[in-house]
matplotlib code that plots the C-alpha trace (Angstrom):
import matplotlib.pyplot as plt

x = [10.0, 11.8, 13.0, 15.0, 13.8, 16.6, 14.5, 11.0, 9.5, 10.6, 7.0, 6.2, 9.0, 7.6, 4.2, 3.7, -0.1, 0.3, 1.6, -0.8, -2.8, -3.4, -3.8, -5.5, -4.3, -6.9, -5.6, -2.0, -3.1, -5.1, -2.1, 0.4, -2.1, -2.2, 1.4, 2.2, -0.4, 1.0, 4.2, 3.9, 1.5, 4.3, 6.7, 3.9, 3.8, 7.5, 7.8, 5.2, 7.5, 9.5, 5.7, 4.3, 7.6, 8.2, 6.0, 8.5, 11.6, 11.2, 11.1, 7.6, 6.2, 3.7, 0.4, -0.4, 1.3, 1.0, 2.7, 6.2, 8.2, 10.6, 13.9, 12.3, 10.1, 12.7, 14.8, 11.9, 12.6, 15.4, 18.9, 20.2, 16.0, 15.6, 16.2, 15.5, 16.6, 14.6, 12.0, 14.4, 16.3, 13.3, 12.8, 16.4, 15.3, 12.4, 14.7, 17.4, 14.9, 13.1, 15.9, 17.5, 14.3, 13.7, 17.2, 16.8, 13.4, 15.3, 18.2, 15.7, 14.4, 17.2, 18.6, 14.9, 15.2, 18.2, 18.1, 15.1, 12.6, 11.3, 14.8, 15.4, 11.9, 13.3, 16.4, 14.7, 12.0, 14.9, 16.9, 14.2, 13.3, 17.1, 17.4, 14.1, 15.2, 18.4, 16.9, 14.6, 17.9, 19.1, 16.9, 18.2, 21.8, 21.0, 22.6, 22.4, 24.2, 22.5, 24.5, 23.8, 19.7, 20.3, 22.8, 20.0, 17.4, 19.7, 20.6, 16.6, 15.2, 17.4, 15.6, 12.1, 12.7, 12.8, 9.5, 7.4, 9.1, 9.1, 5.7, 4.2, 6.5, 5.1, 1.4, 1.7, 3.2, 0.1, -2.3, -3.9, -5.8, -9.0, -10.3, -6.5, -7.7, -10.4, -7.7, -5.4, -7.5, -8.4, -4.6, -3.6, -5.0, -1.8, -0.7, -3.5, -3.8, -0.3, -0.1, -3.2, -1.4, 1.8, -0.2, -2.1, 1.2, 3.6, 1.4, 0.2, 3.6, 4.9, 4.0, 6.6, 9.1, 9.8, 12.2, 9.3, 7.8, 10.3, 11.6, 7.6, 7.0, 10.7, 9.8, 6.5, 8.4, 10.9, 8.4, 6.3, 9.6, 9.7, 6.5, 7.3, 10.5, 8.7, 5.3, 5.7, 6.1, 7.0, 5.9, 3.6, 5.5, 7.4, 4.5, 3.9, 0.7, 0.6, 1.5, -2.2, -1.2, -0.7, -4.4, -4.2, -1.3, -4.0, -6.6, -4.0, -4.0, -7.4, -7.6, -5.0, -7.7, -8.8, -6.1, -2.7, -1.0, -1.6, -0.8, 2.3, 3.3, 2.3, 4.9, 7.3, 7.1, 7.1, 10.5, 12.3, 11.2, 12.5, 15.7, 16.4, 18.3, 15.2, 17.2, 18.5, 16.4, 15.5, 17.0, 16.1, 15.1, 13.5, 11.0, 10.1, 8.9, 6.5, 3.1, 1.7, 4.7, 5.2, 1.1, 1.5, 4.3, 3.8, 0.2, 2.0, 4.5, 2.0, -0.4, 2.6, 3.6, -0.1, 0.6, 3.6, 2.9, 0.4, 2.3, 5.3, 3.9, 0.0, 0.2, 3.2, 1.5, -1.9, 0.0, 1.5, -0.8, -4.6, -6.7, -7.1, -10.1, -7.9, -4.6, -6.9, -8.3, -5.1, -4.3, -8.2, -7.8, -4.5, -5.9, -8.9, -6.3, -4.2, -7.5, -7.0, -2.7]
y = [-14.9, -18.2, -19.6, -22.3, -24.1, -25.8, -27.9, -28.1, -26.1, -27.6, -27.9, -30.2, -32.6, -32.4, -32.9, -35.3, -35.1, -31.8, -33.5, -34.6, -36.7, -35.8, -32.2, -30.5, -28.3, -25.6, -26.3, -25.8, -22.3, -20.8, -21.3, -19.5, -16.4, -16.3, -17.0, -14.4, -11.9, -12.1, -11.3, -8.5, -7.1, -7.3, -5.4, -2.2, -3.0, -2.2, 0.4, 2.7, 3.6, 6.8, 8.5, 8.1, 9.0, 12.0, 14.3, 12.9, 13.4, 16.3, 19.8, 21.4, 23.3, 26.1, 25.0, 28.8, 30.5, 33.8, 32.5, 33.2, 30.2, 30.0, 28.4, 26.1, 24.5, 23.9, 22.5, 19.8, 17.0, 14.5, 15.8, 15.6, 16.2, 19.1, 22.1, 24.5, 21.8, 19.3, 18.7, 18.6, 16.0, 13.7, 14.1, 13.2, 9.8, 9.1, 10.2, 7.6, 4.9, 5.4, 5.7, 2.6, 0.9, 1.5, 0.8, -2.6, -3.6, -3.4, -5.7, -8.2, -9.2, -10.5, -12.0, -13.7, -15.2, -17.5, -18.7, -19.9, -17.4, -19.1, -18.1, -15.0, -13.6, -14.8, -13.2, -9.9, -10.2, -11.0, -8.3, -5.5, -6.6, -6.5, -3.1, -1.5, -3.0, -1.3, 2.1, 1.9, 1.0, 4.6, 5.4, 3.5, 4.0, 7.5, 8.0, 11.5, 11.0, 11.7, 9.5, 6.6, 6.8, 7.5, 4.5, 2.3, 3.8, 2.6, -0.7, -1.4, 0.0, -2.3, -5.2, -4.1, -4.3, -7.8, -8.2, -7.4, -9.1, -12.0, -12.7, -11.6, -14.6, -16.9, -16.1, -16.1, -19.8, -20.8, -19.1, -19.9, -17.6, -18.3, -15.3, -14.0, -10.6, -11.3, -13.3, -10.7, -7.6, -9.1, -10.3, -6.7, -5.5, -6.4, -3.2, -1.5, -3.7, -3.7, 0.1, -0.1, -2.4, -0.7, 2.4, 1.0, -1.1, 2.0, 4.5, 2.2, 1.7, 5.2, 6.3, 4.0, 5.7, 6.1, 2.8, 0.7, 2.0, 0.5, -3.1, -4.4, -3.7, -5.2, -8.5, -8.8, -8.9, -11.3, -13.9, -13.6, -14.9, -17.5, -19.0, -17.9, -20.6, -23.2, -23.2, -21.6, -23.4, -21.7, -24.0, -26.4, -28.6, -29.3, -30.6, -33.0, -30.6, -29.8, -25.9, -24.0, -22.5, -25.8, -26.0, -23.6, -26.0, -28.8, -26.6, -26.0, -30.0, -29.9, -27.5, -29.3, -30.9, -27.6, -25.2, -26.8, -24.0, -22.5, -25.1, -25.5, -21.9, -22.0, -25.6, -23.6, -20.8, -23.5, -25.2, -22.0, -20.9, -24.3, -24.2, -20.7, -20.8, -20.6, -19.2, -15.9, -12.8, -10.2, -6.9, -3.6, -2.4, -5.6, -5.1, -2.0, -3.3, -5.8, -4.6, -3.1, -2.2, 1.1, 2.4, 0.4, 1.6, 5.6, 4.7, 3.4, 6.0, 8.7, 6.7, 6.0, 9.7, 10.5, 7.0, 7.6, 11.3, 10.2, 7.3, 9.2, 12.8, 12.7, 12.1, 14.6, 17.4, 16.9, 16.8, 20.1, 22.0, 21.2, 22.6, 20.6, 18.6, 16.9, 16.5, 14.2, 12.6, 12.6, 8.6, 7.9, 10.4, 8.5, 5.3, 6.1, 7.8, 4.6, 2.7, 4.0, 3.3]
z = [-10.6, -10.6, -6.5, -6.0, -3.1, -1.0, 1.5, 2.6, 5.5, 8.9, 10.1, 7.0, 8.6, 12.0, 11.1, 8.6, 8.2, 6.6, 3.5, 0.7, 1.0, 3.9, 3.4, -0.5, -2.4, -1.3, 2.5, 1.0, -1.0, 2.3, 4.2, 1.7, 1.1, 5.1, 6.0, 3.5, 4.3, 7.6, 6.6, 5.0, 7.2, 10.0, 7.4, 7.4, 11.3, 11.6, 9.1, 11.0, 14.5, 12.8, 12.1, 15.7, 17.5, 15.4, 17.6, 20.3, 18.7, 17.1, 18.5, 20.0, 16.4, 17.4, 16.4, 15.3, 12.5, 14.5, 17.9, 18.0, 18.9, 22.0, 22.6, 25.0, 22.4, 20.0, 23.3, 23.6, 22.1, 21.1, 20.1, 17.2, 16.2, 18.5, 17.2, 14.5, 11.8, 14.0, 11.1, 8.8, 10.3, 10.5, 6.9, 6.1, 7.8, 5.8, 2.4, 3.9, 4.0, 1.1, -1.1, 0.2, -0.2, -3.8, -4.7, -2.6, -4.4, -7.8, -6.4, -4.3, -7.1, -9.1, -5.9, -5.5, -9.0, -8.1, -4.3, -1.9, -1.6, 2.1, 3.6, 1.7, 3.1, 6.6, 6.0, 5.4, 8.4, 10.7, 9.5, 9.5, 12.7, 14.8, 13.0, 14.1, 17.6, 17.0, 16.2, 19.3, 21.4, 20.7, 23.6, 26.4, 25.0, 25.0, 21.5, 20.1, 16.6, 13.5, 11.5, 13.9, 13.3, 9.5, 9.1, 10.9, 8.6, 5.5, 6.2, 7.4, 4.0, 2.2, 4.3, 4.0, 0.4, 0.1, 1.5, -1.6, -4.4, -2.3, -0.9, -4.7, -5.9, -4.0, -4.2, -7.6, -7.7, -6.1, -7.7, -11.2, -13.5, -11.9, -9.7, -9.1, -9.5, -6.5, -4.3, -4.6, -4.2, -0.7, 0.0, -0.7, 2.0, 4.2, 4.0, 5.8, 8.6, 8.8, 9.3, 11.7, 13.9, 13.6, 14.9, 17.6, 18.6, 18.5, 19.9, 22.9, 24.4, 23.6, 27.0, 28.2, 26.2, 22.6, 22.6, 22.9, 20.0, 18.0, 19.9, 20.0, 16.1, 15.8, 18.0, 16.0, 12.7, 13.9, 15.6, 12.4, 10.7, 13.0, 11.3, 7.9, 8.4, 9.7, 8.0, 4.3, 1.3, -1.6, -4.9, -5.4, -6.9, -3.6, -2.2, -5.3, -6.6, -10.4, -10.3, -11.3, -14.3, -15.8, -16.5, -19.4, -21.1, -21.0, -22.8, -25.7, -25.7, -25.9, -29.0, -30.7, -33.4, -34.3, -34.4, -35.3, -36.3, -33.1, -31.2, -33.1, -32.1, -28.3, -28.6, -29.8, -27.4, -24.6, -25.9, -26.5, -22.9, -21.9, -23.3, -21.6, -18.5, -15.4, -13.3, -15.2, -14.8, -17.4, -17.2, -16.0, -19.8, -20.9, -18.1, -18.8, -22.6, -20.8, -21.6, -18.6, -16.8, -17.4, -16.7, -13.2, -12.7, -12.9, -11.4, -8.3, -8.3, -7.5, -5.1, -3.0, -2.9, -1.4, 0.3, 2.5, 3.1, 5.3, 6.5, 7.8, 8.3, 9.1, 12.6, 13.3, 11.3, 12.8, 16.5, 15.9, 13.6, 14.4, 17.2, 20.3, 19.0, 16.5, 18.7, 20.8, 17.8, 15.8, 15.8, 14.6, 11.9, 10.7, 10.9, 8.5, 6.1, 6.0, 5.0, 1.6, 1.5]

ax = plt.figure().add_subplot(projection="3d")
ax.plot(x, y, z, "-o")
ax.set_aspect("equal")
plt.show()
């Protein structure tokens, strides 16, 4: 993903000491990793509230299969998620969010190729925070319309889809080939960290009203979005650094005397790529033809199938179907399960 940086982060103008030669390339690489880590962790933290409040919004499902449900059990909860169709309507919220999220992910990648990734990422974080808060405001506004909650989840899913393409593109532009696997492996733990933070925050304020379980994570991602807007630098070239991937081209020039034909072919590829429009994105079918894309996509599909089952339904399931011991410790089990996501 090639992005266009319209301007430097405002913090670099306010604090000139953050620019080179005062700060090295390594310093800025660490800053980018930390900022993007916090950014996507806040995305996942703001996704967690629906799974936490399901037990409050939905009807009280009998914990024993032989136990006959009564009308008072189904009346408990928050309309329209109480009643016999309560769990189905909660599932419709998840379906609305994940559908818009999956479609938006594809569109966000194309849009990110053409605009400033820092501003696009901030746009996604602000939108996610505002619509997460809007969902929680339904508690104080006494909203009981299913269409309101479904619509909020659809729009929130679109904003949430902006996060992953942006942070991956930014990190990729700052890292070279050396130790990329190790760094990305550690950095990618932001999903688990965000899920744990979201679980702790949402469950911690649930006793004050389920609306707070949405408002607090929504405010959190907005605050992190302000941090991203102030400090994130998208490309090392914007700071006057050489792109970390340029060391590969330097090694090609060193081998020119030994492998002239190989160098000519490499130069031809570079010239061809330079002549092409850097802002143009490849199509959907062309992306599937890239080596490793299809196997990775199918592996991610099945892993996410299990991950989001835990993410959205594990607390609800344990609370309503487990025995007393598990009901008291369902949050601990939830955090353990999320460590594998």
